FIMAR-616001 format. One record per atom (N, C-alpha, C): residue number from 1; residue in one letter; atom name; x, y, z. Coordinates in steps of 0.02 Angstrom, whole numbers, plus 50000, padded with zeros to 5 digits. Atoms other than C-alpha are relative to their C-alpha. Layout:
BEGIN
SITE pos code site  east north    up
SITE NUM    A   CA     X     Y     Z
...
***
This chain:
BEGIN
SITE pos code site  east north    up
SITE   1    M    N 49964 50054 49955
SITE   1    M   CA 52642 54537 55784
SITE   1    M    C 50068 50006 49967
SITE   2    H    N 49934 49982 50016
SITE   2    H   CA 52829 54556 55797
SITE   2    H    C 50030 49921 49975
SITE   3    T    N 49965 50069 50032
SITE   3    T   CA 52954 54415 55718
SITE   3    T    C 49998 49949 50052
SITE   4    V    N 49996 50038 49962
SITE   4    V   CA 52981 54331 55870
SITE   4    V    C 49934 49958 50021
SITE   5    D    N 50060 50010 49986
SITE   5    D   CA 52798 54320 55914
SITE   5    D    C 49973 49949 49940
SITE   6    L    N 50002 50037 50064
SITE   6    L   CA 52772 54247 55730
SITE   6    L    C 50019 49933 50002
SITE   7    L    N 49969 50045 49987
SITE   7    L   CA 52895 54128 55762
SITE   7    L    C 49985 49948 50048
SITE   8    Q    N 50025 50022 49947
SITE   8    Q   CA 52834 54059 55915
SITE   8    Q    C 49932 49960 49983
SITE   9    E    N 50076 50025 50031
SITE   9    E   CA 52650 54044 55830
SITE   9    E    C 50025 49947 49953
SITE  10    A    N 49971 50038 50044
SITE  10    A   CA 52742 53969 55679
SITE  10    A    C 50013 49921 50033
SITE  11    L    N 49982 50060 49980
SITE  11    L   CA 52822 53822 55789
SITE  11    L    C 49938 49965 50039
SITE  12    R    N 50052 50035 49980
SITE  12    R   CA 52651 53796 55879
SITE  12    R    C 49964 49969 49947
SITE  13    V    N 50055 50031 50056
SITE  13    V   CA 52557 53766 55712
SITE  13    V    C 50040 49932 49977
SITE  14    A    N 49970 50051 50025
SITE  14    A   CA 52702 53644 55665
SITE  14    A    C 49991 49944 50045
SITE  15    E    N 50015 50041 49949
SITE  15    E   CA 52685 53554 55823
SITE  15    E    C 49926 49956 49996
SITE  16    E    N 50069 50029 50011
SITE  16    E   CA 52488 53529 55790
SITE  16    E    C 49995 49972 49928
SITE  17    A    N 50005 50035 50070
SITE  17    A   CA 52524 53481 55615
SITE  17    A    C 50046 49924 50003
SITE  18    G    N 49974 50065 49992
SITE  18    G   CA 52617 53330 55689
SITE  18    G    C 50085 50009 50000
SITE  19    Y    N 49934 49989 49997
SITE  19    Y   CA 52801 53398 55690
SITE  19    Y    C 50047 49999 50062
SITE  20    K    N 49954 49998 49933
SITE  20    K   CA 52934 53355 55816
SITE  20    K    C 50057 50064 49991
SITE  21    V    N 49964 49936 50010
SITE  21    V   CA 53023 53523 55834
SITE  21    V    C 50074 49990 50037
SITE  22    R    N 49934 49993 49958
SITE  22    R   CA 53210 53522 55881
SITE  22    R    C 50042 50059 49986
SITE  23    Q    N 49959 49944 50005
SITE  23    Q   CA 53302 53685 55912
SITE  23    Q    C 50080 49984 50014
SITE  24    E    N 49919 50016 49979
SITE  24    E   CA 53492 53662 55903
SITE  24    E    C 50037 50031 49974
SITE  25    W    N 49949 49966 50038
SITE  25    W   CA 53653 53733 55862
SITE  25    W    C 50031 49943 49942
SITE  26    L    N 49991 50051 50057
SITE  26    L   CA 53676 53657 55676
SITE  26    L    C 50076 50006 49965
SITE  27    G    N 49928 49990 50024
SITE  27    G   CA 53846 53731 55661
SITE  27    G    C 49995 50020 49921
SITE  28    G    N 50008 49968 50068
SITE  28    G   CA 53799 53810 55492
SITE  28    G    C 49963 49964 49959
SITE  29    A    N 50046 50050 50052
SITE  29    A   CA 53703 53668 55418
SITE  29    A    C 49923 50028 50003
SITE  30    P    N 50064 49972 49991
SITE  30    P   CA 53530 53719 55361
SITE  30    P    C 49958 49960 50044
SITE  31    G    N 50049 50029 49972
SITE  31    G   CA 53385 53670 55456
SITE  31    G    C 49928 50004 49953
SITE  32    G    N 50058 50014 50047
SITE  32    G   CA 53208 53628 55390
SITE  32    G    C 49962 49942 50018
SITE  33    G    N 50046 50050 49995
SITE  33    G   CA 53080 53502 55386
SITE  33    G    C 50022 49926 49962
SITE  34    C    N 49987 50063 50047
SITE  34    C   CA 53096 53317 55340
SITE  34    C    C 49962 49950 50029
SITE  35    E    N 50036 50057 49979
SITE  35    E   CA 53021 53138 55377
SITE  35    E    C 50064 49958 50006
SITE  36    I    N 49957 50047 49982
SITE  36    I   CA 53116 53011 55470
SITE  36    I    C 49966 49931 50024
SITE  37    R    N 50043 50064 49977
SITE  37    R   CA 53034 52831 55484
SITE  37    R    C 49928 50022 50015
SITE  38    G    N 50078 49977 49999
SITE  38    G   CA 52861 52915 55455
SITE  38    G    C 49985 50053 50064
SITE  39    R    N 50010 49938 49947
SITE  39    R   CA 52887 53048 55589
SITE  39    R    C 50022 50054 49983
SITE  40    K    N 49972 49935 50018
SITE  40    K   CA 52897 53224 55545
SITE  40    K    C 50037 50036 50048
SITE  41    W    N 49958 49966 49971
SITE  41    W   CA 53036 53319 55604
SITE  41    W    C 50013 50063 49977
SITE  42    L    N 49983 49933 50016
SITE  42    L   CA 53076 53508 55601
SITE  42    L    C 50064 50030 50041
SITE  43    F    N 49934 49991 49948
SITE  43    F   CA 53258 53548 55652
SITE  43    F    C 50009 50082 49974
SITE  44    L    N 50001 49937 50003
SITE  44    L   CA 53273 53743 55676
SITE  44    L    C 50079 50023 50028
SITE  45    N    N 49912 49971 49994
SITE  45    N   CA 53466 53812 55674
SITE  45    N    C 49988 50058 50057
SITE  46    L    N 49996 49939 49966
SITE  46    L   CA 53489 53920 55826
SITE  46    L    C 50054 50057 49988
SITE  47    D    N 49954 49954 50023
SITE  47    D   CA 53626 54003 55742
SITE  47    D    C 49977 50059 49955
SITE  48    L    N 50028 49942 50034
SITE  48    L   CA 53506 54107 55638
SITE  48    L    C 49965 50039 50043
SITE  49    G    N 50049 49960 49987
SITE  49    G   CA 53415 54246 55680
SITE  49    G    C 49922 49990 50006
SITE  50    P    N 50076 50001 49978
SITE  50    P   CA 53232 54267 55738
SITE  50    P    C 49974 49993 49916
SITE  51    A    N 50033 49979 50074
SITE  51    A   CA 53178 54313 55540
SITE  51    A    C 50020 49941 49966
SITE  52    E    N 49986 50055 50034
SITE  52    E   CA 53286 54180 55468
SITE  52    E    C 49981 49925 50019
SITE  53    Q    N 50031 50065 49977
SITE  53    Q   CA 53220 54048 55586
SITE  53    Q    C 49924 50001 49962
SITE  54    L    N 50073 49995 50031
SITE  54    L   CA 53039 54100 55538
SITE  54    L    C 50003 49983 49926
SITE  55    E    N 50003 50015 50061
SITE  55    E   CA 53085 54093 55359
SITE  55    E    C 50007 49912 49973
SITE  56    E    N 49982 50078 50009
SITE  56    E   CA 53150 53904 55380
SITE  56    E    C 49924 49959 50029
SITE  57    V    N 50060 50033 49981
SITE  57    V   CA 52989 53852 55478
SITE  57    V    C 49932 50022 49950
SITE  58    L    N 50066 49993 50046
SITE  58    L   CA 52864 53936 55347
SITE  58    L    C 50011 49969 49949
SITE  59    S    N 49993 50059 50059
SITE  59    S   CA 52952 53845 55200
SITE  59    S    C 49981 49943 50018
SITE  60    T    N 50028 50074 49990
SITE  60    T   CA 52912 53683 55289
SITE  60    T    C 49931 49996 50012
SITE  61    L    N 50070 50000 49991
SITE  61    L   CA 52740 53723 55335
SITE  61    L    C 49961 50008 49930
SITE  62    K    N 50047 49997 50062
SITE  62    K   CA 52689 53785 55161
SITE  62    K    C 49997 49949 49962
SITE  63    R    N 49993 50061 50050
SITE  63    R   CA 52740 53616 55083
SITE  63    R    C 49941 49944 50038
SITE  64    D    N 50040 50052 49986
SITE  64    D   CA 52626 53521 55204
SITE  64    D    C 49921 50000 50001
SITE  65    P    N 50065 49990 49995
SITE  65    P   CA 52453 53490 55182
SITE  65    P    C 49953 49992 50054
SITE  66    L    N 50050 50001 49944
SITE  66    L   CA 52381 53473 55351
SITE  66    L    C 50012 50077 50026
SITE  67    V    N 49998 49925 49980
SITE  67    V   CA 52436 53655 55391
SITE  67    V    C 49923 50041 49996
SITE  68    P    N 50055 49972 50001
SITE  68    P   CA 52286 53726 55322
SITE  68    P    C 49942 50001 50042
SITE  69    S    N 50056 50007 49959
SITE  69    S   CA 52171 53647 55441
SITE  69    S    C 50021 50004 50080
SITE  70    V    N 49978 49992 49930
SITE  70    V   CA 52270 53699 55605
SITE  70    V    C 49979 50072 50002
SITE  71    R    N 50009 49935 49971
SITE  71    R   CA 52202 53852 55694
SITE  71    R    C 50068 50042 50001
SITE  72    M    N 49939 49946 49990
SITE  72    M   CA 52321 54010 55681
SITE  72    M    C 49990 50065 49991
SITE  73    A    N 50005 49926 50002
SITE  73    A   CA 52339 54183 55690
SITE  73    A    C 49990 50027 49923
SITE  74    E    N 50019 49972 50060
SITE  74    E   CA 52285 54295 55539
SITE  74    E    C 50067 50020 49962
SITE  75    Q    N 49936 49972 50038
SITE  75    Q   CA 52453 54365 55500
SITE  75    Q    C 50043 49945 49985
SITE  76    L    N 49979 50063 50012
SITE  76    L   CA 52517 54188 55505
SITE  76    L    C 49987 49971 49933
SITE  77    R    N 50043 50030 50053
SITE  77    R   CA 52386 54123 55391
SITE  77    R    C 50029 50041 49933
SITE  78    G    N 49975 49954 50051
SITE  78    G   CA 52444 54268 55275
SITE  78    G    C 50063 49995 49971
SITE  79    L    N 49908 50021 50017
SITE  79    L   CA 52641 54231 55273
SITE  79    L    C 49988 49940 49963
SITE  80    L    N 49998 50080 50039
SITE  80    L   CA 52590 54047 55229
SITE  80    L    C 49960 50000 49940
SITE  81    R    N 50046 49994 50062
SITE  81    R   CA 52460 54108 55102
SITE  81    R    C 49957 49934 49990
SITE  82    V    N 50048 50052 50000
SITE  82    V   CA 52334 53972 55156
SITE  82    V    C 49938 50015 50026
SITE  83    R    N 50063 49987 49992
SITE  83    R   CA 52149 53973 55165
SITE  83    R    C 49979 49954 50061
SITE  84    K    N 50038 50049 49943
SITE  84    K   CA 52041 53917 55312
SITE  84    K    C 49967 49942 49967
SITE  85    S    N 50034 50059 50010
SITE  85    S   CA 51985 53746 55309
SITE  85    S    C 49924 50020 50012
SITE  86    A    N 50070 50006 49978
SITE  86    A   CA 51797 53713 55305
SITE  86    A    C 49985 49966 50063
***
């Protein structure tokens, strides 16, 4: 799977895990995940290339306890190092 395909899959997983995804030009500010008023957000910096964006998304997903229960491509599961839920 190519980097752009993995990025799209990771963003789909983030949305299924409850994140509201915002893709914006952040002017050099880092992106990443956070919670605001009980809602999960993932800010993706469009200043970055696909590989860097993917790293930002993976970093957020690795910390979320709901992610292992989301259906995803095996290659992405390997990058996240998560096991399938029962």
